[in-house]
C-alpha positions as CSV (number, residue, x, y, z in Angstrom):
1,M,9.9,-36.5,-15.9
2,G,9.4,-34.3,-12.7
3,E,12.7,-32.6,-13.1
4,E,12.8,-29.0,-14.2
5,Q,15.3,-27.7,-16.6
6,A,17.6,-24.9,-15.2
7,G,15.7,-21.8,-15.1
8,Q,12.4,-22.9,-16.4
9,G,10.5,-23.1,-13.0
10,A,12.0,-19.9,-11.5
11,S,11.0,-17.8,-14.6
12,S,7.3,-18.6,-14.3
13,R,7.3,-18.0,-10.6
14,S,9.2,-14.8,-10.9
15,G,6.9,-13.6,-13.5
16,L,4.0,-14.1,-11.2
17,A,5.8,-12.6,-8.3
18,R,6.7,-9.6,-10.5
19,L,3.1,-9.1,-11.5
20,V,1.9,-9.3,-7.8
21,S,4.5,-6.9,-6.6
22,V,4.1,-4.4,-9.4
23,S,0.2,-4.5,-8.9
24,M,0.7,-4.0,-5.1
25,V,2.8,-1.0,-5.6
26,V,0.5,0.5,-8.2
27,L,-2.6,-0.1,-6.0
28,G,-0.8,1.3,-3.0
29,A,0.3,4.4,-4.8
30,M,-3.2,5.0,-6.0
31,A,-4.6,4.6,-2.5
32,V,-2.1,7.1,-1.2
33,V,-2.9,9.7,-3.8
34,I,-6.7,9.2,-3.2
35,G,-6.2,9.5,0.5
36,L,-4.2,12.8,0.1
37,V,-6.9,14.1,-2.3
38,L,-9.7,13.4,0.4
39,L,-7.5,15.0,3.1
40,V,-6.5,18.2,1.1
41,L,-9.7,19.0,-0.6
42,P,-12.1,21.0,1.5
43,S,-15.1,19.1,2.6
44,G,-17.6,21.9,2.5
45,Q,-19.5,23.4,5.4
46,A,-19.0,22.2,8.9
47,S,-21.5,19.7,9.9
48,F,-21.7,20.5,13.6
49,G,-23.4,23.9,13.6
50,W,-22.7,27.3,14.8
51,F,-20.0,27.3,17.5
52,A,-19.1,30.9,18.3
53,H,-21.5,31.5,21.2
54,A,-24.1,29.5,22.9
55,P,-26.3,31.7,24.9
56,L,-28.1,30.7,28.1
57,S,-26.2,27.4,28.3
58,D,-23.2,26.2,30.4
59,T,-22.6,23.2,28.1
60,T,-19.9,23.0,25.6
61,F,-20.5,21.3,22.4
62,F,-18.0,18.7,21.0
63,P,-18.5,17.2,17.7
64,P,-19.0,13.4,18.0
65,S,-16.1,12.4,15.9
66,G,-13.6,15.1,17.0
67,L,-12.8,17.8,14.6
68,L,-12.4,15.6,11.6
69,S,-15.2,15.1,9.1
70,P,-16.1,11.7,8.0
71,R,-14.5,12.5,4.6
72,N,-11.2,13.3,6.3
73,Q,-11.4,10.2,8.5
74,L,-11.8,8.2,5.3
75,G,-8.9,10.1,3.7
76,I,-6.7,9.2,6.7
77,G,-7.8,5.5,6.5
78,V,-7.2,5.2,2.7
79,F,-3.8,7.0,3.0
80,T,-2.5,4.6,5.9
81,I,-3.8,1.5,4.0
82,G,-2.2,2.7,0.9
83,L,1.1,3.2,2.7
84,A,0.8,-0.2,4.1
85,V,0.1,-1.9,0.8
86,L,2.9,0.2,-0.9
87,A,5.4,-1.0,1.7
88,F,4.3,-4.6,1.3
89,G,4.7,-4.4,-2.5
90,A,8.1,-2.9,-2.3
91,G,9.1,-5.5,0.3
92,W,7.8,-8.2,-2.1
93,M,9.8,-6.9,-4.9
94,L,13.0,-6.6,-2.9
95,G,12.5,-10.1,-1.5
96,S,11.8,-11.7,-4.9
97,R,15.0,-10.0,-6.2
98,L,17.1,-11.3,-3.5
99,E,15.7,-14.7,-3.8
100,R,16.5,-14.7,-7.6
101,A,20.0,-13.5,-6.9
102,R,20.6,-16.3,-4.4
103,W,19.1,-18.9,-6.7
104,L,21.4,-17.8,-9.5
105,S,24.5,-17.6,-7.2
106,R,23.7,-21.3,-6.0
107,N,23.1,-22.7,-9.5
108,Y,25.7,-20.8,-11.5
109,F,28.3,-23.3,-11.0
110,R,26.1,-26.2,-11.8
111,M,24.9,-24.6,-15.0
112,S,28.5,-23.7,-16.2
113,T,29.8,-27.2,-15.6
114,R,27.1,-28.9,-17.8
115,R,28.4,-27.3,-21.0
């Protein structure tokens, strides 16, 4: 009663794994594209003011977050997370493909002798 027929349990698990891996790859690619768009498009005027000359002062002004605007920082973060998700999804796809190939190679002899 608890036994699985050859190929029935693996197909439902591989369908779920395929759905997860494809969705990871699609979400990762979307995040990479959004991150690139945030990085490439101009973010408007500089938010740290006039920087050419500071009369009557010996201090040098440095923006609080470096030379990157918050939009560019968000773009870098989204791009990096997108690459990580894309790599995870691709690894999941490759791992599930290898797992299925190993399962088929182990069970091929058993399935061919039942006929």
